PyMOL Python script that loads the backbone (N, CA, C, O; Angstrom):
from pymol import cmd

cmd.read_pdbstr("""\
ATOM      1  N   MET A   1      19.250   3.006  -9.143  1.00  0.00           N
ATOM      2  CA  MET A   1      18.566   2.855  -8.063  1.00  0.00           C
ATOM      3  C   MET A   1      17.027   3.554  -8.652  1.00  0.00           C
ATOM      4  O   MET A   1      17.113   4.367  -9.572  1.00  0.00           O
ATOM      5  N   VAL A   2      15.727   3.229  -8.125  1.00  0.00           N
ATOM      6  CA  VAL A   2      14.736   4.324  -8.623  1.00  0.00           C
ATOM      7  C   VAL A   2      13.991   4.320  -7.121  1.00  0.00           C
ATOM      8  O   VAL A   2      14.235   3.475  -6.259  1.00  0.00           O
ATOM      9  N   VAL A   3      13.077   5.374  -6.975  1.00  0.00           N
ATOM     10  CA  VAL A   3      12.450   5.643  -5.957  1.00  0.00           C
ATOM     11  C   VAL A   3      11.659   4.098  -6.013  1.00  0.00           C
ATOM     12  O   VAL A   3      11.462   3.307  -6.936  1.00  0.00           O
ATOM     13  N   ASN A   4      11.308   4.088  -4.517  1.00  0.00           N
ATOM     14  CA  ASN A   4      10.233   2.876  -4.615  1.00  0.00           C
ATOM     15  C   ASN A   4       8.650   3.189  -4.245  1.00  0.00           C
ATOM     16  O   ASN A   4       8.520   3.763  -3.163  1.00  0.00           O
ATOM     17  N   VAL A   5       7.859   3.007  -4.707  1.00  0.00           N
ATOM     18  CA  VAL A   5       6.560   3.377  -4.355  1.00  0.00           C
ATOM     19  C   VAL A   5       5.670   2.243  -3.329  1.00  0.00           C
ATOM     20  O   VAL A   5       5.529   1.112  -3.795  1.00  0.00           O
ATOM     21  N   VAL A   6       5.086   2.527  -1.975  1.00  0.00           N
ATOM     22  CA  VAL A   6       4.378   1.754  -1.753  1.00  0.00           C
ATOM     23  C   VAL A   6       3.313   2.101  -2.058  1.00  0.00           C
ATOM     24  O   VAL A   6       2.815   3.209  -1.861  1.00  0.00           O
ATOM     25  N   GLU A   7       2.725   0.948  -2.711  1.00  0.00           N
ATOM     26  CA  GLU A   7       0.972   1.295  -3.423  1.00  0.00           C
ATOM     27  C   GLU A   7      -0.377   1.432  -2.668  1.00  0.00           C
ATOM     28  O   GLU A   7      -1.444   2.003  -2.893  1.00  0.00           O
ATOM     29  N   ASP A   8       0.181   0.588  -1.581  1.00  0.00           N
ATOM     30  CA  ASP A   8      -0.825   0.891  -0.625  1.00  0.00           C
ATOM     31  C   ASP A   8      -0.902   1.915   0.274  1.00  0.00           C
ATOM     32  O   ASP A   8      -1.989   2.231   0.759  1.00  0.00           O
ATOM     33  N   ALA A   9       0.260   2.552   0.599  1.00  0.00           N
ATOM     34  CA  ALA A   9       0.230   3.763   1.349  1.00  0.00           C
ATOM     35  C   ALA A   9       0.282   4.918   1.114  1.00  0.00           C
ATOM     36  O   ALA A   9       0.058   5.872   1.859  1.00  0.00           O
ATOM     37  N   CYS A  10       0.788   4.868  -0.657  1.00  0.00           N
ATOM     38  CA  CYS A  10       0.317   6.186  -1.123  1.00  0.00           C
ATOM     39  C   CYS A  10      -1.167   6.501  -1.230  1.00  0.00           C
ATOM     40  O   CYS A  10      -2.047   5.731  -1.616  1.00  0.00           O
ATOM     41  N   ILE A  11      -1.307   7.826  -0.802  1.00  0.00           N
ATOM     42  CA  ILE A  11      -2.649   8.255  -0.654  1.00  0.00           C
ATOM     43  C   ILE A  11      -3.153   9.475  -1.747  1.00  0.00           C
ATOM     44  O   ILE A  11      -4.199  10.121  -1.696  1.00  0.00           O
ATOM     45  N   GLY A  12      -2.088   9.562  -2.715  1.00  0.00           N
ATOM     46  CA  GLY A  12      -2.170  10.426  -4.118  1.00  0.00           C
ATOM     47  C   GLY A  12      -2.395  11.789  -4.204  1.00  0.00           C
ATOM     48  O   GLY A  12      -2.995  12.364  -5.112  1.00  0.00           O
ATOM     49  N   CYS A  13      -1.881  12.288  -3.208  1.00  0.00           N
ATOM     50  CA  CYS A  13      -2.118  13.834  -2.283  1.00  0.00           C
ATOM     51  C   CYS A  13      -1.365  14.534  -3.556  1.00  0.00           C
ATOM     52  O   CYS A  13      -1.939  15.490  -4.079  1.00  0.00           O
ATOM     53  N   GLY A  14      -0.089  14.096  -4.086  1.00  0.00           N
ATOM     54  CA  GLY A  14       0.569  14.773  -4.980  1.00  0.00           C
ATOM     55  C   GLY A  14       1.656  16.005  -4.252  1.00  0.00           C
ATOM     56  O   GLY A  14       1.832  17.110  -4.766  1.00  0.00           O
ATOM     57  N   GLN A  15       2.189  15.629  -3.212  1.00  0.00           N
ATOM     58  CA  GLN A  15       2.850  16.714  -2.868  1.00  0.00           C
ATOM     59  C   GLN A  15       4.185  16.708  -3.385  1.00  0.00           C
ATOM     60  O   GLN A  15       4.928  17.672  -3.569  1.00  0.00           O
ATOM     61  N   CYS A  16       4.462  15.053  -3.671  1.00  0.00           N
ATOM     62  CA  CYS A  16       5.841  14.943  -4.403  1.00  0.00           C
ATOM     63  C   CYS A  16       6.026  15.458  -5.547  1.00  0.00           C
ATOM     64  O   CYS A  16       7.079  15.974  -5.919  1.00  0.00           O
ATOM     65  N   GLU A  17       5.019  15.353  -6.184  1.00  0.00           N
ATOM     66  CA  GLU A  17       5.542  15.800  -7.970  1.00  0.00           C
ATOM     67  C   GLU A  17       6.094  16.864  -8.265  1.00  0.00           C
ATOM     68  O   GLU A  17       7.030  16.927  -9.063  1.00  0.00           O
ATOM     69  N   PRO A  18       5.455  18.127  -7.498  1.00  0.00           N
ATOM     70  CA  PRO A  18       6.384  19.724  -7.524  1.00  0.00           C
ATOM     71  C   PRO A  18       7.832  19.544  -6.659  1.00  0.00           C
ATOM     72  O   PRO A  18       8.689  20.425  -6.592  1.00  0.00           O
ATOM     73  N   GLU A  19       7.907  18.413  -6.107  1.00  0.00           N
ATOM     74  CA  GLU A  19       9.450  18.238  -5.475  1.00  0.00           C
ATOM     75  C   GLU A  19      10.360  17.865  -6.434  1.00  0.00           C
ATOM     76  O   GLU A  19      11.539  17.999  -6.107  1.00  0.00           O
ATOM     77  N   CYS A  20      10.144  17.462  -7.455  1.00  0.00           N
ATOM     78  CA  CYS A  20      10.989  16.531  -8.299  1.00  0.00           C
ATOM     79  C   CYS A  20      11.538  17.444  -9.459  1.00  0.00           C
ATOM     80  O   CYS A  20      10.770  17.980 -10.259  1.00  0.00           O
ATOM     81  N   PRO A  21      12.706  17.572  -9.502  1.00  0.00           N
ATOM     82  CA  PRO A  21      13.405  18.277 -10.119  1.00  0.00           C
ATOM     83  C   PRO A  21      13.486  18.300 -11.780  1.00  0.00           C
ATOM     84  O   PRO A  21      13.758  19.236 -12.532  1.00  0.00           O
ATOM     85  N   VAL A  22      13.098  16.722 -12.110  1.00  0.00           N
ATOM     86  CA  VAL A  22      13.328  16.435 -13.603  1.00  0.00           C
ATOM     87  C   VAL A  22      12.002  15.866 -13.609  1.00  0.00           C
ATOM     88  O   VAL A  22      11.932  14.834 -14.277  1.00  0.00           O
ATOM     89  N   ASP A  23      10.901  16.251 -13.042  1.00  0.00           N
ATOM     90  CA  ASP A  23       9.857  15.644 -13.443  1.00  0.00           C
ATOM     91  C   ASP A  23       9.454  14.279 -13.875  1.00  0.00           C
ATOM     92  O   ASP A  23       8.805  13.942 -14.866  1.00  0.00           O
ATOM     93  N   ALA A  24      10.100  13.391 -12.690  1.00  0.00           N
ATOM     94  CA  ALA A  24       9.874  12.276 -13.039  1.00  0.00           C
ATOM     95  C   ALA A  24       8.422  11.554 -12.492  1.00  0.00           C
ATOM     96  O   ALA A  24       8.022  10.562 -13.101  1.00  0.00           O
ATOM     97  N   ILE A  25       7.656  12.068 -11.346  1.00  0.00           N
ATOM     98  CA  ILE A  25       6.439  11.389 -10.995  1.00  0.00           C
ATOM     99  C   ILE A  25       5.327  12.064 -11.456  1.00  0.00           C
ATOM    100  O   ILE A  25       5.196  13.285 -11.538  1.00  0.00           O
ATOM    101  N   ALA A  26       4.562  11.237 -11.741  1.00  0.00           N
ATOM    102  CA  ALA A  26       2.837  11.593 -12.020  1.00  0.00           C
ATOM    103  C   ALA A  26       2.373  11.234 -11.039  1.00  0.00           C
ATOM    104  O   ALA A  26       2.940  10.404 -10.328  1.00  0.00           O
ATOM    105  N   VAL A  27       1.106  11.821 -10.718  1.00  0.00           N
ATOM    106  CA  VAL A  27       0.236  11.472  -9.277  1.00  0.00           C
ATOM    107  C   VAL A  27      -0.887  11.357 -10.065  1.00  0.00           C
ATOM    108  O   VAL A  27      -1.168  12.429 -10.600  1.00  0.00           O
ATOM    109  N   ASN A  28      -1.797  10.253 -10.393  1.00  0.00           N
ATOM    110  CA  ASN A  28      -3.148  10.114 -10.387  1.00  0.00           C
ATOM    111  C   ASN A  28      -3.579   9.528  -9.697  1.00  0.00           C
ATOM    112  O   ASN A  28      -3.489  10.314  -8.754  1.00  0.00           O
ATOM    113  N   ASP A  29      -4.112   8.564  -9.236  1.00  0.00           N
ATOM    114  CA  ASP A  29      -4.909   7.737  -7.951  1.00  0.00           C
ATOM    115  C   ASP A  29      -3.311   7.819  -6.643  1.00  0.00           C
ATOM    116  O   ASP A  29      -3.239   8.195  -5.473  1.00  0.00           O
ATOM    117  N   ILE A  30      -2.198   7.220  -7.695  1.00  0.00           N
ATOM    118  CA  ILE A  30      -0.652   7.042  -6.641  1.00  0.00           C
ATOM    119  C   ILE A  30      -0.026   7.706  -7.661  1.00  0.00           C
ATOM    120  O   ILE A  30      -0.371   8.114  -8.769  1.00  0.00           O
ATOM    121  N   ALA A  31       1.252   7.713  -6.835  1.00  0.00           N
ATOM    122  CA  ALA A  31       2.259   8.394  -7.589  1.00  0.00           C
ATOM    123  C   ALA A  31       3.025   7.469  -8.384  1.00  0.00           C
ATOM    124  O   ALA A  31       2.976   6.377  -7.817  1.00  0.00           O
ATOM    125  N   VAL A  32       3.846   7.394  -9.649  1.00  0.00           N
ATOM    126  CA  VAL A  32       3.800   6.963 -10.467  1.00  0.00           C
ATOM    127  C   VAL A  32       5.456   7.375 -11.132  1.00  0.00           C
ATOM    128  O   VAL A  32       5.535   8.275 -11.968  1.00  0.00           O
ATOM    129  N   ILE A  33       6.858   6.544 -10.615  1.00  0.00           N
ATOM    130  CA  ILE A  33       8.077   7.119 -10.471  1.00  0.00           C
ATOM    131  C   ILE A  33       8.502   6.718 -12.347  1.00  0.00           C
ATOM    132  O   ILE A  33       8.265   5.568 -12.715  1.00  0.00           O
ATOM    133  N   ASP A  34       8.971   7.504 -13.154  1.00  0.00           N
ATOM    134  CA  ASP A  34       9.818   7.054 -14.047  1.00  0.00           C
ATOM    135  C   ASP A  34      11.303   6.924 -13.853  1.00  0.00           C
ATOM    136  O   ASP A  34      12.135   7.800 -13.612  1.00  0.00           O
ATOM    137  N   GLY A  35      11.487   5.207 -14.065  1.00  0.00           N
ATOM    138  CA  GLY A  35      12.644   5.215 -13.730  1.00  0.00           C
ATOM    139  C   GLY A  35      13.709   5.218 -14.481  1.00  0.00           C
ATOM    140  O   GLY A  35      14.855   4.972 -14.106  1.00  0.00           O
ATOM    141  N   ASP A  36      13.197   5.622 -16.039  1.00  0.00           N
ATOM    142  CA  ASP A  36      14.339   5.976 -16.571  1.00  0.00           C
ATOM    143  C   ASP A  36      14.683   7.441 -16.529  1.00  0.00           C
ATOM    144  O   ASP A  36      15.762   7.645 -17.085  1.00  0.00           O
ATOM    145  N   THR A  37      14.034   8.683 -15.981  1.00  0.00           N
ATOM    146  CA  THR A  37      14.339   9.835 -15.934  1.00  0.00           C
ATOM    147  C   THR A  37      14.620   9.898 -13.941  1.00  0.00           C
ATOM    148  O   THR A  37      15.581  10.517 -13.486  1.00  0.00           O
ATOM    149  N   CYS A  38      14.056   9.485 -13.427  1.00  0.00           N
ATOM    150  CA  CYS A  38      14.308   9.518 -11.687  1.00  0.00           C
ATOM    151  C   CYS A  38      16.308   9.361 -11.579  1.00  0.00           C
ATOM    152  O   CYS A  38      17.095   8.483 -11.933  1.00  0.00           O
ATOM    153  N   ILE A  39      16.439  10.467 -11.028  1.00  0.00           N
ATOM    154  CA  ILE A  39      17.515  10.865 -10.438  1.00  0.00           C
ATOM    155  C   ILE A  39      18.055  10.339  -8.941  1.00  0.00           C
ATOM    156  O   ILE A  39      19.204  10.556  -8.557  1.00  0.00           O
ATOM    157  N   ASP A  40      17.367   9.841  -8.398  1.00  0.00           N
ATOM    158  CA  ASP A  40      17.369   9.353  -7.086  1.00  0.00           C
ATOM    159  C   ASP A  40      17.801  10.649  -6.083  1.00  0.00           C
ATOM    160  O   ASP A  40      18.573  10.309  -5.187  1.00  0.00           O
ATOM    161  N   CYS A  41      17.500  11.796  -6.092  1.00  0.00           N
ATOM    162  CA  CYS A  41      17.767  12.973  -5.730  1.00  0.00           C
ATOM    163  C   CYS A  41      17.253  12.685  -3.942  1.00  0.00           C
ATOM    164  O   CYS A  41      18.097  12.681  -3.046  1.00  0.00           O
ATOM    165  N   GLY A  42      15.993  12.497  -3.716  1.00  0.00           N
ATOM    166  CA  GLY A  42      15.371  12.113  -2.540  1.00  0.00           C
ATOM    167  C   GLY A  42      14.431  12.928  -2.140  1.00  0.00           C
ATOM    168  O   GLY A  42      13.901  12.800  -1.036  1.00  0.00           O
ATOM    169  N   ASN A  43      13.994  14.207  -3.297  1.00  0.00           N
ATOM    170  CA  ASN A  43      13.372  15.105  -2.721  1.00  0.00           C
ATOM    171  C   ASN A  43      11.980  14.944  -2.486  1.00  0.00           C
ATOM    172  O   ASN A  43      11.277  15.700  -1.816  1.00  0.00           O
ATOM    173  N   CYS A  44      11.591  13.809  -3.139  1.00  0.00           N
ATOM    174  CA  CYS A  44       9.847  13.417  -3.182  1.00  0.00           C
ATOM    175  C   CYS A  44      10.201  12.171  -1.673  1.00  0.00           C
ATOM    176  O   CYS A  44       9.195  12.163  -0.963  1.00  0.00           O
ATOM    177  N   VAL A  45      10.827  11.633  -1.353  1.00  0.00           N
ATOM    178  CA  VAL A  45      10.998  10.465  -0.496  1.00  0.00           C
ATOM    179  C   VAL A  45      10.994  11.640   1.147  1.00  0.00           C
ATOM    180  O   VAL A  45      10.514  11.331   2.237  1.00  0.00           O
ATOM    181  N   ASP A  46      11.580  12.750   0.840  1.00  0.00           N
ATOM    182  CA  ASP A  46      11.334  13.944   2.247  1.00  0.00           C
ATOM    183  C   ASP A  46      10.529  14.398   2.480  1.00  0.00           C
ATOM    184  O   ASP A  46      10.202  14.759   3.611  1.00  0.00           O
ATOM    185  N   ILE A  47       9.696  14.588   1.077  1.00  0.00           N
ATOM    186  CA  ILE A  47       8.224  15.125   1.359  1.00  0.00           C
ATOM    187  C   ILE A  47       7.114  14.720   1.635  1.00  0.00           C
ATOM    188  O   ILE A  47       6.216  15.488   1.981  1.00  0.00           O
ATOM    189  N   CYS A  48       6.934  13.158   1.512  1.00  0.00           N
ATOM    190  CA  CYS A  48       6.072  12.463   1.485  1.00  0.00           C
ATOM    191  C   CYS A  48       5.485  12.215   2.763  1.00  0.00           C
ATOM    192  O   CYS A  48       6.262  11.728   3.584  1.00  0.00           O
ATOM    193  N   PRO A  49       4.273  12.432   3.158  1.00  0.00           N
ATOM    194  CA  PRO A  49       3.657  12.763   4.554  1.00  0.00           C
ATOM    195  C   PRO A  49       3.373  11.174   5.431  1.00  0.00           C
ATOM    196  O   PRO A  49       3.464  10.855   6.616  1.00  0.00           O
ATOM    197  N   VAL A  50       2.978  10.390   4.113  1.00  0.00           N
ATOM    198  CA  VAL A  50       2.908   9.127   4.643  1.00  0.00           C
ATOM    199  C   VAL A  50       3.563   8.073   4.566  1.00  0.00           C
ATOM    200  O   VAL A  50       3.125   6.937   4.746  1.00  0.00           O
ATOM    201  N   ASP A  51       5.085   8.507   4.186  1.00  0.00           N
ATOM    202  CA  ASP A  51       6.310   7.517   4.076  1.00  0.00           C
ATOM    203  C   ASP A  51       6.061   6.219   3.085  1.00  0.00           C
ATOM    204  O   ASP A  51       6.372   5.035   3.212  1.00  0.00           O
ATOM    205  N   ALA A  52       5.218   7.099   1.815  1.00  0.00           N
ATOM    206  CA  ALA A  52       4.587   5.965   0.813  1.00  0.00           C
ATOM    207  C   ALA A  52       6.071   5.617  -0.301  1.00  0.00           C
ATOM    208  O   ALA A  52       6.334   4.655  -1.022  1.00  0.00           O
ATOM    209  N   LEU A  53       6.809   6.915   0.000  1.00  0.00           N
ATOM    210  CA  LEU A  53       8.218   6.697  -0.802  1.00  0.00           C
ATOM    211  C   LEU A  53       9.219   6.410  -0.280  1.00  0.00           C
ATOM    212  O   LEU A  53       9.368   6.638   0.921  1.00  0.00           O
ATOM    213  N   SER A  54      10.542   5.618  -1.303  1.00  0.00           N
ATOM    214  CA  SER A  54      11.874   5.589  -0.396  1.00  0.00           C
ATOM    215  C   SER A  54      12.595   4.753  -0.995  1.00  0.00           C
ATOM    216  O   SER A  54      12.143   3.704  -1.454  1.00  0.00           O
ATOM    217  N   LEU A  55      14.175   5.210  -1.091  1.00  0.00           N
ATOM    218  CA  LEU A  55      15.013   4.869  -1.732  1.00  0.00           C
ATOM    219  C   LEU A  55      15.552   3.525  -1.898  1.00  0.00           C
ATOM    220  O   LEU A  55      16.497   3.329  -2.662  1.00  0.00           O
TER     221      LEU A  55
END
""", "prot")
cmd.dss("prot")
cmd.show_as("cartoon", "prot")
cmd.util.cbc("prot")
cmd.orient("prot")
């Protein structure tokens, strides 16, 4: 399972990026999750201010 990004909801704030313990998130205009690296910890889901991330 990989964290899903709701592209229309993501505001690209970048708050999720430093919360990822395995550096699986890159934020340019929106968050992009590296599915091969993501460990489904949920840290990014918990920190997202607009609920654009989900497990």
